[in-house]
PQR file with spaces between the fields and no chain letter, atoms N, CA, C, O and H, PARSE charges and radii, in Angstrom:
ATOM       1  N    UNK     1      53.414   89.931  117.704 -0.4000 1.5000
ATOM       2  CA   UNK     1      52.051   89.431  117.761 -0.0000 2.0000
ATOM       3  C    UNK     1      52.029   88.086  118.501  0.5500 1.7000
ATOM       4  O    UNK     1      52.912   87.249  118.315 -0.5500 1.4000
ATOM       5  N    UNK     2      51.021   87.898  119.331 -0.4000 1.5000
ATOM       6  CA   UNK     2      50.916   86.669  120.107 -0.0000 2.0000
ATOM       7  C    UNK     2      50.417   85.503  119.264  0.5500 1.7000
ATOM       8  O    UNK     2      49.612   85.667  118.347 -0.5500 1.4000
ATOM       9  H    UNK     2      50.303   88.578  119.483  0.4000 1.0000
ATOM      10  N    UNK     3      50.917   84.331  119.604 -0.4000 1.5000
ATOM      11  CA   UNK     3      50.497   83.077  118.966 -0.0000 2.0000
ATOM      12  C    UNK     3      49.646   82.300  119.960  0.5500 1.7000
ATOM      13  O    UNK     3      49.747   82.502  121.171 -0.5500 1.4000
ATOM      14  H    UNK     3      51.571   84.198  120.349  0.4000 1.0000
ATOM      15  N    UNK     4      48.802   81.405  119.434 -0.4000 1.5000
ATOM      16  CA   UNK     4      48.013   80.518  120.280 -0.0000 2.0000
ATOM      17  C    UNK     4      48.589   79.116  120.154  0.5500 1.7000
ATOM      18  O    UNK     4      48.682   78.573  119.054 -0.5500 1.4000
ATOM      19  H    UNK     4      48.720   81.241  118.451  0.4000 1.0000
ATOM      20  N    UNK     5      48.976   78.533  121.282 -0.4000 1.5000
ATOM      21  CA   UNK     5      49.528   77.177  121.307 -0.0000 2.0000
ATOM      22  C    UNK     5      48.573   76.269  122.063  0.5500 1.7000
ATOM      23  O    UNK     5      48.002   76.663  123.081 -0.5500 1.4000
ATOM      24  H    UNK     5      48.901   78.974  122.176  0.4000 1.0000
ATOM      25  N    UNK     6      48.404   75.066  121.567 -0.4000 1.5000
ATOM      26  CA   UNK     6      47.569   74.066  122.224 -0.0000 2.0000
ATOM      27  C    UNK     6      48.446   72.885  122.605  0.5500 1.7000
ATOM      28  O    UNK     6      49.006   72.203  121.747 -0.5500 1.4000
ATOM      29  H    UNK     6      48.868   74.747  120.741  0.4000 1.0000
ATOM      30  N    UNK     7      48.555   72.658  123.895 -0.4000 1.5000
ATOM      31  CA   UNK     7      49.309   71.523  124.403 -0.0000 2.0000
ATOM      32  C    UNK     7      48.353   70.486  124.974  0.5500 1.7000
ATOM      33  O    UNK     7      47.307   70.822  125.528 -0.5500 1.4000
ATOM      34  H    UNK     7      48.101   73.212  124.593  0.4000 1.0000
ATOM      35  N    UNK     8      48.725   69.239  124.833 -0.4000 1.5000
ATOM      36  CA   UNK     8      48.019   68.133  125.462 -0.0000 2.0000
ATOM      37  C    UNK     8      48.910   67.643  126.593  0.5500 1.7000
ATOM      38  O    UNK     8      50.032   67.194  126.356 -0.5500 1.4000
ATOM      39  H    UNK     8      49.576   68.966  124.383  0.4000 1.0000
ATOM      40  N    UNK     9      48.412   67.728  127.826 -0.4000 1.5000
ATOM      41  CA   UNK     9      49.201   67.317  128.988 -0.0000 2.0000
ATOM      42  C    UNK     9      48.427   66.202  129.691  0.5500 1.7000
ATOM      43  O    UNK     9      47.693   66.449  130.648 -0.5500 1.4000
ATOM      44  H    UNK     9      47.501   68.092  128.019  0.4000 1.0000
ATOM      45  N    UNK    10      48.600   64.979  129.207 -0.4000 1.5000
ATOM      46  CA   UNK    10      47.791   63.849  129.674 -0.0000 2.0000
ATOM      47  C    UNK    10      48.069   63.436  131.114  0.5500 1.7000
ATOM      48  O    UNK    10      47.227   62.792  131.739 -0.5500 1.4000
ATOM      49  H    UNK    10      49.196   64.778  128.430  0.4000 1.0000
ATOM      50  N    UNK    11      49.241   63.795  131.657 -0.4000 1.5000
ATOM      51  CA   UNK    11      49.525   63.384  133.022 -0.0000 2.0000
ATOM      52  C    UNK    11      49.103   64.411  134.065  0.5500 1.7000
ATOM      53  O    UNK    11      49.519   64.325  135.220 -0.5500 1.4000
ATOM      54  H    UNK    11      49.925   64.318  131.149  0.4000 1.0000
ATOM      55  N    UNK    12      48.286   65.377  133.675 -0.4000 1.5000
ATOM      56  CA   UNK    12      47.666   66.333  134.588 -0.0000 2.0000
ATOM      57  C    UNK    12      46.392   65.675  135.125  0.5500 1.7000
ATOM      58  O    UNK    12      45.471   65.401  134.356 -0.5500 1.4000
ATOM      59  H    UNK    12      47.948   65.447  132.737  0.4000 1.0000
ATOM      60  N    UNK    13      46.329   65.418  136.436 -0.4000 1.5000
ATOM      61  CA   UNK    13      45.198   64.648  136.962 -0.0000 2.0000
ATOM      62  C    UNK    13      44.388   65.348  138.052  0.5500 1.7000
ATOM      63  O    UNK    13      43.340   64.844  138.457 -0.5500 1.4000
ATOM      64  H    UNK    13      47.077   65.640  137.061  0.4000 1.0000
ATOM      65  N    UNK    14      44.859   66.508  138.534 -0.4000 1.5000
ATOM      66  CA   UNK    14      44.149   67.150  139.649 -0.0000 2.0000
ATOM      67  C    UNK    14      44.360   68.665  139.622  0.5500 1.7000
ATOM      68  O    UNK    14      45.092   69.194  138.785 -0.5500 1.4000
ATOM      69  H    UNK    14      45.710   66.917  138.205  0.4000 1.0000
ATOM      70  N    UNK    15      43.713   69.331  140.541 -0.4000 1.5000
ATOM      71  CA   UNK    15      43.838   70.784  140.630 -0.0000 2.0000
ATOM      72  C    UNK    15      45.254   71.245  140.916  0.5500 1.7000
ATOM      73  O    UNK    15      45.686   72.286  140.419 -0.5500 1.4000
ATOM      74  H    UNK    15      43.119   68.902  141.221  0.4000 1.0000
ATOM      75  N    UNK    16      45.979   70.472  141.716 -0.4000 1.5000
ATOM      76  CA   UNK    16      47.373   70.819  142.002 -0.0000 2.0000
ATOM      77  C    UNK    16      48.208   70.751  140.729  0.5500 1.7000
ATOM      78  O    UNK    16      49.085   71.587  140.511 -0.5500 1.4000
ATOM      79  H    UNK    16      45.628   69.626  142.119  0.4000 1.0000
ATOM      80  N    UNK    17      47.933   69.751  139.886 -0.4000 1.5000
ATOM      81  CA   UNK    17      48.638   69.618  138.601 -0.0000 2.0000
ATOM      82  C    UNK    17      48.386   70.859  137.738  0.5500 1.7000
ATOM      83  O    UNK    17      49.308   71.415  137.142 -0.5500 1.4000
ATOM      84  H    UNK    17      47.221   69.072  140.063  0.4000 1.0000
ATOM      85  N    UNK    18      47.135   71.272  137.688 -0.4000 1.5000
ATOM      86  CA   UNK    18      46.763   72.447  136.897 -0.0000 2.0000
ATOM      87  C    UNK    18      47.538   73.672  137.386  0.5500 1.7000
ATOM      88  O    UNK    18      48.089   74.427  136.584 -0.5500 1.4000
ATOM      89  H    UNK    18      46.386   70.820  138.173  0.4000 1.0000
ATOM      90  N    UNK    19      47.577   73.862  138.705 -0.4000 1.5000
ATOM      91  CA   UNK    19      48.287   75.011  139.279 -0.0000 2.0000
ATOM      92  C    UNK    19      49.780   74.954  138.958  0.5500 1.7000
ATOM      93  O    UNK    19      50.398   75.979  138.673 -0.5500 1.4000
ATOM      94  H    UNK    19      47.130   73.249  139.356  0.4000 1.0000
ATOM      95  N    UNK    20      50.352   73.760  139.006 -0.4000 1.5000
ATOM      96  CA   UNK    20      51.781   73.598  138.721 -0.0000 2.0000
ATOM      97  C    UNK    20      52.088   73.916  137.266  0.5500 1.7000
ATOM      98  O    UNK    20      53.067   74.601  136.970 -0.5500 1.4000
ATOM      99  H    UNK    20      49.850   72.927  139.238  0.4000 1.0000
ATOM     100  N    UNK    21      51.250   73.418  136.353 -0.4000 1.5000
ATOM     101  CA   UNK    21      51.457   73.688  134.924 -0.0000 2.0000
ATOM     102  C    UNK    21      51.280   75.175  134.642  0.5500 1.7000
ATOM     103  O    UNK    21      52.066   75.764  133.899 -0.5500 1.4000
ATOM     104  H    UNK    21      50.455   72.862  136.593  0.4000 1.0000
ATOM     105  N    UNK    22      50.247   75.791  135.235 -0.4000 1.5000
ATOM     106  CA   UNK    22      50.031   77.222  135.018 -0.0000 2.0000
ATOM     107  C    UNK    22      51.212   78.036  135.542  0.5500 1.7000
ATOM     108  O    UNK    22      51.636   78.996  134.899 -0.5500 1.4000
ATOM     109  H    UNK    22      49.609   75.313  135.838  0.4000 1.0000
ATOM     110  N    UNK    23      51.738   77.663  136.693 -0.4000 1.5000
ATOM     111  CA   UNK    23      52.898   78.364  137.257 -0.0000 2.0000
ATOM     112  C    UNK    23      54.106   78.225  136.336  0.5500 1.7000
ATOM     113  O    UNK    23      54.864   79.178  136.156 -0.5500 1.4000
ATOM     114  H    UNK    23      51.393   76.884  137.216  0.4000 1.0000
ATOM     115  N    UNK    24      54.286   77.044  135.754 -0.4000 1.5000
ATOM     116  CA   UNK    24      55.404   76.817  134.832 -0.0000 2.0000
ATOM     117  C    UNK    24      55.276   77.715  133.600  0.5500 1.7000
ATOM     118  O    UNK    24      56.253   78.314  133.152 -0.5500 1.4000
ATOM     119  H    UNK    24      53.670   76.269  135.900  0.4000 1.0000
ATOM     120  N    UNK    25      54.055   77.800  133.059 -0.4000 1.5000
ATOM     121  CA   UNK    25      53.812   78.649  131.888 -0.0000 2.0000
ATOM     122  C    UNK    25      54.085   80.109  132.232  0.5500 1.7000
ATOM     123  O    UNK    25      54.738   80.820  131.468 -0.5500 1.4000
ATOM     124  H    UNK    25      53.261   77.313  133.423  0.4000 1.0000
ATOM     125  N    UNK    26      53.588   80.552  133.376 -0.4000 1.5000
ATOM     126  CA   UNK    26      53.764   81.952  133.785 -0.0000 2.0000
ATOM     127  C    UNK    26      55.222   82.276  134.088  0.5500 1.7000
ATOM     128  O    UNK    26      55.620   83.439  134.020 -0.5500 1.4000
ATOM     129  H    UNK    26      53.057   79.975  133.997  0.4000 1.0000
ATOM     130  N    UNK    27      56.030   81.261  134.423 -0.4000 1.5000
ATOM     131  CA   UNK    27      57.453   81.509  134.677 -0.0000 2.0000
ATOM     132  C    UNK    27      58.183   81.884  133.386  0.5500 1.7000
ATOM     133  O    UNK    27      59.213   82.558  133.416 -0.5500 1.4000
ATOM     134  H    UNK    27      55.708   80.316  134.478  0.4000 1.0000
ATOM     135  N    UNK    28      57.634   81.437  132.251 -0.4000 1.5000
ATOM     136  CA   UNK    28      58.201   81.773  130.946 -0.0000 2.0000
ATOM     137  C    UNK    28      57.710   83.143  130.497  0.5500 1.7000
ATOM     138  O    UNK    28      58.488   83.963  130.009 -0.5500 1.4000
ATOM     139  H    UNK    28      56.797   80.890  132.227  0.4000 1.0000
ATOM     140  N    UNK    29      56.409   83.385  130.667 -0.4000 1.5000
ATOM     141  CA   UNK    29      55.804   84.644  130.235 -0.0000 2.0000
ATOM     142  C    UNK    29      54.677   84.991  131.202  0.5500 1.7000
ATOM     143  O    UNK    29      53.579   84.440  131.120 -0.5500 1.4000
ATOM     144  H    UNK    29      55.777   82.719  131.063  0.4000 1.0000
ATOM     145  N    UNK    30      54.963   85.901  132.107 -0.4000 1.5000
ATOM     146  CA   UNK    30      53.982   86.298  133.115 -0.0000 2.0000
ATOM     147  C    UNK    30      52.731   86.920  132.540  0.5500 1.7000
ATOM     148  O    UNK    30      51.691   86.944  133.198 -0.5500 1.4000
ATOM     149  H    UNK    30      55.855   86.349  132.173  0.4000 1.0000
ATOM     150  N    UNK    31      52.816   87.428  131.310 -0.4000 1.5000
ATOM     151  CA   UNK    31      51.669   88.068  130.669 -0.0000 2.0000
ATOM     152  C    UNK    31      50.887   87.106  129.769  0.5500 1.7000
ATOM     153  O    UNK    31      49.901   87.503  129.149 -0.5500 1.4000
ATOM     154  H    UNK    31      53.661   87.408  130.775  0.4000 1.0000
ATOM     155  N    UNK    32      51.316   85.855  129.695 -0.4000 1.5000
ATOM     156  CA   UNK    32      50.644   84.877  128.823 -0.0000 2.0000
ATOM     157  C    UNK    32      49.223   84.632  129.304  0.5500 1.7000
ATOM     158  O    UNK    32      48.950   84.638  130.504 -0.5500 1.4000
ATOM     159  H    UNK    32      52.117   85.532  130.199  0.4000 1.0000
ATOM     160  N    UNK    33      48.323   84.418  128.354 -0.4000 1.5000
ATOM     161  CA   UNK    33      46.959   84.013  128.687 -0.0000 2.0000
ATOM     162  C    UNK    33      46.957   82.489  128.690  0.5500 1.7000
ATOM     163  O    UNK    33      47.343   81.856  127.708 -0.5500 1.4000
ATOM     164  H    UNK    33      48.545   84.413  127.379  0.4000 1.0000
ATOM     165  N    UNK    34      46.521   81.912  129.799 -0.4000 1.5000
ATOM     166  CA   UNK    34      46.558   80.455  129.964 -0.0000 2.0000
ATOM     167  C    UNK    34      45.150   79.964  130.252  0.5500 1.7000
ATOM     168  O    UNK    34      44.473   80.483  131.140 -0.5500 1.4000
ATOM     169  H    UNK    34      46.208   82.427  130.597  0.4000 1.0000
ATOM     170  N    UNK    35      44.711   78.960  129.498 -0.4000 1.5000
ATOM     171  CA   UNK    35      43.407   78.336  129.721 -0.0000 2.0000
ATOM     172  C    UNK    35      43.642   76.833  129.818  0.5500 1.7000
ATOM     173  O    UNK    35      44.080   76.199  128.858 -0.5500 1.4000
ATOM     174  H    UNK    35      45.261   78.539  128.777  0.4000 1.0000
ATOM     175  N    UNK    36      43.346   76.275  130.986 -0.4000 1.5000
ATOM     176  CA   UNK    36      43.595   74.852  131.218 -0.0000 2.0000
ATOM     177  C    UNK    36      42.274   74.142  131.470  0.5500 1.7000
ATOM     178  O    UNK    36      41.479   74.559  132.313 -0.5500 1.4000
ATOM     179  H    UNK    36      42.991   76.790  131.765  0.4000 1.0000
ATOM     180  N    UNK    37      42.051   73.064  130.728 -0.4000 1.5000
ATOM     181  CA   UNK    37      40.856   72.230  130.899 -0.0000 2.0000
ATOM     182  C    UNK    37      41.315   70.866  131.399  0.5500 1.7000
ATOM     183  O    UNK    37      41.827   70.051  130.632 -0.5500 1.4000
ATOM     184  H    UNK    37      42.696   72.725  130.043  0.4000 1.0000
ATOM     185  N    UNK    38      41.127   70.628  132.689 -0.4000 1.5000
ATOM     186  CA   UNK    38      41.579   69.373  133.293 -0.0000 2.0000
ATOM     187  C    UNK    38      40.856   68.171  132.685  0.5500 1.7000
ATOM     188  O    UNK    38      41.449   67.104  132.528 -0.5500 1.4000
ATOM     189  H    UNK    38      40.711   71.290  133.313  0.4000 1.0000
ATOM     190  N    UNK    39      39.586   68.339  132.344 -0.4000 1.5000
ATOM     191  CA   UNK    39      38.801   67.243  131.789 -0.0000 2.0000
ATOM     192  C    UNK    39      39.344   66.697  130.482  0.5500 1.7000
ATOM     193  O    UNK    39      39.284   65.493  130.233 -0.5500 1.4000
ATOM     194  H    UNK    39      39.104   69.206  132.471  0.4000 1.0000
ATOM     195  N    UNK    40      39.874   67.582  129.644 -0.4000 1.5000
ATOM     196  CA   UNK    40      40.423   67.153  128.346 -0.0000 2.0000
ATOM     197  C    UNK    40      41.943   67.197  128.325  0.5500 1.7000
ATOM     198  O    UNK    40      42.569   66.852  127.322 -0.5500 1.4000
ATOM     199  H    UNK    40      39.922   68.560  129.846  0.4000 1.0000
ATOM     200  N    UNK    41      42.537   67.625  129.444 -0.4000 1.5000
ATOM     201  CA   UNK    41      44.002   67.737  129.576 -0.0000 2.0000
ATOM     202  C    UNK    41      44.576   68.744  128.586  0.5500 1.7000
ATOM     203  O    UNK    41      45.732   68.631  128.178 -0.5500 1.4000
ATOM     204  H    UNK    41      42.029   67.906  130.259  0.4000 1.0000
ATOM     205  N    UNK    42      43.772   69.723  128.205 -0.4000 1.5000
ATOM     206  CA   UNK    42      44.202   70.723  127.229 -0.0000 2.0000
ATOM     207  C    UNK    42      44.749   71.962  127.935  0.5500 1.7000
ATOM     208  O    UNK    42      44.175   72.453  128.906 -0.5500 1.4000
ATOM     209  H    UNK    42      42.833   69.815  128.537  0.4000 1.0000
ATOM     210  N    UNK    43      45.869   72.447  127.421 -0.4000 1.5000
ATOM     211  CA   UNK    43      46.467   73.686  127.919 -0.0000 2.0000
ATOM     212  C    UNK    43      46.611   74.616  126.728  0.5500 1.7000
ATOM     213  O    UNK    43      47.385   74.350  125.808 -0.5500 1.4000
ATOM     214  H    UNK    43      46.336   72.048  126.632  0.4000 1.0000
ATOM     215  N    UNK    44      45.854   75.718  126.751 -0.4000 1.5000
ATOM     216  CA   UNK    44      45.935   76.715  125.680 -0.0000 2.0000
ATOM     217  C    UNK    44      46.729   77.897  126.204  0.5500 1.7000
ATOM     218  O    UNK    44      46.458   78.420  127.285 -0.5500 1.4000
ATOM     219  H    UNK    44      45.225   75.934  127.498  0.4000 1.0000
ATOM     220  N    UNK    45      47.710   78.304  125.422 -0.4000 1.5000
ATOM     221  CA   UNK    45      48.586   79.404  125.822 -0.0000 2.0000
ATOM     222  C    UNK    45      48.609   80.429  124.705  0.5500 1.7000
ATOM     223  O    UNK    45      48.837   80.090  123.544 -0.5500 1.4000
ATOM     224  H    UNK    45      47.930   77.879  124.544  0.4000 1.0000
ATOM     225  N    UNK    46      48.373   81.683  125.058 -0.4000 1.5000
ATOM     226  CA   UNK    46      48.491   82.777  124.095 -0.0000 2.0000
ATOM     227  C    UNK    46      49.662   83.640  124.546  0.5500 1.7000
ATOM     228  O    UNK    46      49.642   84.236  125.623 -0.5500 1.4000
ATOM     229  H    UNK    46      48.188   81.959  126.001  0.4000 1.0000
ATOM     230  N    UNK    47      50.690   83.691  123.688 -0.4000 1.5000
ATOM     231  CA   UNK    47      51.912   84.398  124.064 -0.0000 2.0000
ATOM     232  C    UNK    47      52.748   84.717  122.836  0.5500 1.7000
ATOM     233  O    UNK    47      52.568   84.119  121.776 -0.5500 1.4000
ATOM     234  H    UNK    47      50.706   83.207  122.813  0.4000 1.0000
ATOM     235  N    UNK    48      53.649   85.649  122.987 -0.4000 1.5000
ATOM     236  CA   UNK    48      54.602   85.977  121.935 -0.0000 2.0000
ATOM     237  C    UNK    48      55.879   85.145  122.023  0.5500 1.7000
ATOM     238  O    UNK    48      56.724   85.200  121.129 -0.5500 1.4000
ATOM     239  H    UNK    48      53.795   86.135  123.849  0.4000 1.0000
ATOM     240  N    UNK    49      56.016   84.376  123.102 -0.4000 1.5000
ATOM     241  CA   UNK    49      57.202   83.529  123.277 -0.0000 2.0000
ATOM     242  C    UNK    49      57.064   82.259  122.440  0.5500 1.7000
ATOM     243  O    UNK    49      55.946   81.850  122.128 -0.5500 1.4000
ATOM     244  H    UNK    49      55.330   84.331  123.828  0.4000 1.0000
ATOM     245  N    UNK    50      58.187   81.626  122.070 -0.4000 1.5000
ATOM     246  CA   UNK    50      58.120   80.399  121.267 -0.0000 2.0000
ATOM     247  C    UNK    50      57.535   79.219  122.046  0.5500 1.7000
ATOM     248  O    UNK    50      57.710   79.113  123.259 -0.5500 1.4000
ATOM     249  H    UNK    50      59.095   81.958  122.324  0.4000 1.0000
ATOM     250  N    UNK    51      56.845   78.345  121.337 -0.4000 1.5000
ATOM     251  CA   UNK    51      56.207   77.172  121.950 -0.0000 2.0000
ATOM     252  C    UNK    51      57.225   76.292  122.660  0.5500 1.7000
ATOM     253  O    UNK    51      56.918   75.687  123.687 -0.5500 1.4000
ATOM     254  H    UNK    51      56.703   78.431  120.350  0.4000 1.0000
ATOM     255  N    UNK    52      58.433   76.219  122.118 -0.4000 1.5000
ATOM     256  CA   UNK    52      59.452   75.341  122.719 -0.0000 2.0000
ATOM     257  C    UNK    52      59.783   75.745  124.148  0.5500 1.7000
ATOM     258  O    UNK    52      60.093   74.886  124.973 -0.5500 1.4000
ATOM     259  H    UNK    52      58.683   76.711  121.284  0.4000 1.0000
ATOM     260  N    UNK    53      59.721   77.038  124.454 -0.4000 1.5000
ATOM     261  CA   UNK    53      60.027   77.470  125.820 -0.0000 2.0000
ATOM     262  C    UNK    53      58.949   76.997  126.788  0.5500 1.7000
ATOM     263  O    UNK    53      59.246   76.673  127.938 -0.5500 1.4000
ATOM     264  H    UNK    53      59.469   77.735  123.784  0.4000 1.0000
ATOM     265  N    UNK    54      57.702   76.957  126.331 -0.4000 1.5000
ATOM     266  CA   UNK    54      56.617   76.463  127.184 -0.0000 2.0000
ATOM     267  C    UNK    54      56.709   74.944  127.349  0.5500 1.7000
ATOM     268  O    UNK    54      56.489   74.418  128.441 -0.5500 1.4000
ATOM     269  H    UNK    54      57.460   77.220  125.397  0.4000 1.0000
ATOM     270  N    UNK    55      57.034   74.248  126.268 -0.4000 1.5000
ATOM     271  CA   UNK    55      57.186   72.792  126.338 -0.0000 2.0000
ATOM     272  C    UNK    55      58.277   72.433  127.346  0.5500 1.7000
ATOM     273  O    UNK    55      58.111   71.503  128.135 -0.5500 1.4000
ATOM     274  H    UNK    55      57.213   74.674  125.381  0.4000 1.0000
ATOM     275  N    UNK    56      59.385   73.163  127.320 -0.4000 1.5000
ATOM     276  CA   UNK    56      60.488   72.907  128.245 -0.0000 2.0000
ATOM     277  C    UNK    56      60.059   73.174  129.687  0.5500 1.7000
ATOM     278  O    UNK    56      60.377   72.390  130.582 -0.5500 1.4000
ATOM     279  H    UNK    56      59.520   73.919  126.679  0.4000 1.0000
ATOM     280  N    UNK    57      59.344   74.270  129.917 -0.4000 1.5000
ATOM     281  CA   UNK    57      58.898   74.614  131.276 -0.0000 2.0000
ATOM     282  C    UNK    57      57.925   73.568  131.817  0.5500 1.7000
ATOM     283  O    UNK    57      57.996   73.205  132.991 -0.5500 1.4000
ATOM     284  H    UNK    57      59.086   74.907  129.191  0.4000 1.0000
ATOM     285  N    UNK    58      57.023   73.086  130.974 -0.4000 1.5000
ATOM     286  CA   UNK    58      56.061   72.059  131.389 -0.0000 2.0000
ATOM     287  C    UNK    58      56.802   70.770  131.734  0.5500 1.7000
ATOM     288  O    UNK    58      56.484   70.115  132.727 -0.5500 1.4000
ATOM     289  H    UNK    58      56.966   73.381  130.020  0.4000 1.0000
ATOM     290  N    UNK    59      57.781   70.410  130.921 -0.4000 1.5000
ATOM     291  CA   UNK    59      58.582   69.210  131.171 -0.0000 2.0000
ATOM     292  C    UNK    59      59.366   69.349  132.469  0.5500 1.7000
ATOM     293  O    UNK    59      59.420   68.414  133.267 -0.5500 1.4000
ATOM     294  H    UNK    59      58.039   70.942  130.115  0.4000 1.0000
ATOM     295  N    UNK    60      59.973   70.514  132.681 -0.4000 1.5000
ATOM     296  CA   UNK    60      60.756   70.741  133.901 -0.0000 2.0000
ATOM     297  C    UNK    60      59.878   70.719  135.151  0.5500 1.7000
ATOM     298  O    UNK    60      60.364   70.448  136.249 -0.5500 1.4000
ATOM     299  H    UNK    60      59.929   71.273  132.033  0.4000 1.0000
ATOM     300  N    UNK    61      58.578   71.006  134.983 -0.4000 1.5000
ATOM     301  CA   UNK    61      57.636   70.953  136.108 -0.0000 2.0000
ATOM     302  C    UNK    61      57.200   69.515  136.400  0.5500 1.7000
ATOM     303  O    UNK    61      56.505   69.261  137.384 -0.5500 1.4000
ATOM     304  H    UNK    61      58.184   71.226  134.091  0.4000 1.0000
ATOM     305  N    UNK    62      57.610   68.574  135.539 -0.4000 1.5000
ATOM     306  CA   UNK    62      57.318   67.176  135.792 -0.0000 2.0000
ATOM     307  C    UNK    62      56.187   66.597  134.960  0.5500 1.7000
ATOM     308  O    UNK    62      55.673   65.522  135.270 -0.5500 1.4000
ATOM     309  H    UNK    62      58.174   68.780  134.739  0.4000 1.0000
ATOM     310  N    UNK    63      55.800   67.294  133.918 -0.4000 1.5000
ATOM     311  CA   UNK    63      54.677   66.848  133.083 -0.0000 2.0000
ATOM     312  C    UNK    63      55.124   66.685  131.640  0.5500 1.7000
ATOM     313  O    UNK    63      56.174   67.185  131.238 -0.5500 1.4000
ATOM     314  H    UNK    63      56.217   68.167  133.666  0.4000 1.0000
ATOM     315  N    UNK    64      54.312   65.979  130.870 -0.4000 1.5000
ATOM     316  CA   UNK    64      54.600   65.761  129.461 -0.0000 2.0000
ATOM     317  C    UNK    64      53.642   66.615  128.636  0.5500 1.7000
ATOM     318  O    UNK    64      52.451   66.311  128.554 -0.5500 1.4000
ATOM     319  H    UNK    64      53.459   65.572  131.196  0.4000 1.0000
ATOM     320  N    UNK    65      54.147   67.663  128.037 -0.4000 1.5000
ATOM     321  CA   UNK    65      53.323   68.547  127.209 -0.0000 2.0000
ATOM     322  C    UNK    65      53.570   68.292  125.737  0.5500 1.7000
ATOM     323  O    UNK    65      54.679   68.478  125.237 -0.5500 1.4000
ATOM     324  H    UNK    65      55.114   67.910  128.104  0.4000 1.0000
ATOM     325  N    UNK    66      52.534   67.866  125.053 -0.4000 1.5000
ATOM     326  CA   UNK    66      52.643   67.586  123.613 -0.0000 2.0000
ATOM     327  C    UNK    66      51.933   68.698  122.848  0.5500 1.7000
ATOM     328  O    UNK    66      50.739   68.931  123.038 -0.5500 1.4000
ATOM     329  H    UNK    66      51.632   67.714  125.458  0.4000 1.0000
ATOM     330  N    UNK    67      52.674   69.377  121.985 -0.4000 1.5000
ATOM     331  CA   UNK    67      52.103   70.466  121.194 -0.0000 2.0000
ATOM     332  C    UNK    67      51.175   69.902  120.133  0.5500 1.7000
ATOM     333  O    UNK    67      51.550   68.996  119.389 -0.5500 1.4000
ATOM     334  H    UNK    67      53.644   69.188  121.830  0.4000 1.0000
ATOM     335  N    UNK    68      49.973   70.434  120.064 -0.4000 1.5000
ATOM     336  CA   UNK    68      48.993   70.031  119.050 -0.0000 2.0000
ATOM     337  C    UNK    68      48.982   71.059  117.930  0.5500 1.7000
ATOM     338  O    UNK    68      49.197   72.249  118.160 -0.5500 1.4000
ATOM     339  H    UNK    68      49.668   71.170  120.669  0.4000 1.0000
ATOM     340  N    UNK    69      48.730   70.588  116.725 -0.4000 1.5000
ATOM     341  CA   UNK    69      48.731   71.459  115.556 -0.0000 2.0000
ATOM     342  C    UNK    69      47.612   72.429  115.482  0.5500 1.7000
ATOM     343  O    UNK    69      47.530   73.206  114.531 -0.5500 1.4000
ATOM     344  H    UNK    69      48.555   69.621  116.538  0.4000 1.0000
C-alpha cells in the first residue's frame, strides 16, 4: 500500500528546481505521484517506497528535504 509523504524543500526557488526535485523523486519510484508547490516549498509524494529513499534522492540532487509529520 502506498504512503503519503510531505517534504519541505525550502531551497527550491524556481521552475528548474521543481523539475530537478521531481526527477530525483521519479528516479527512486517512476510510478510515484508527485505534487510540488513552489510557493510553499511543499513536495508531496505518494509511493510504496520508504521516505528515506526520497530524502536521500532529494539531497543528492542538491536540495534539503525535510520530512513533515
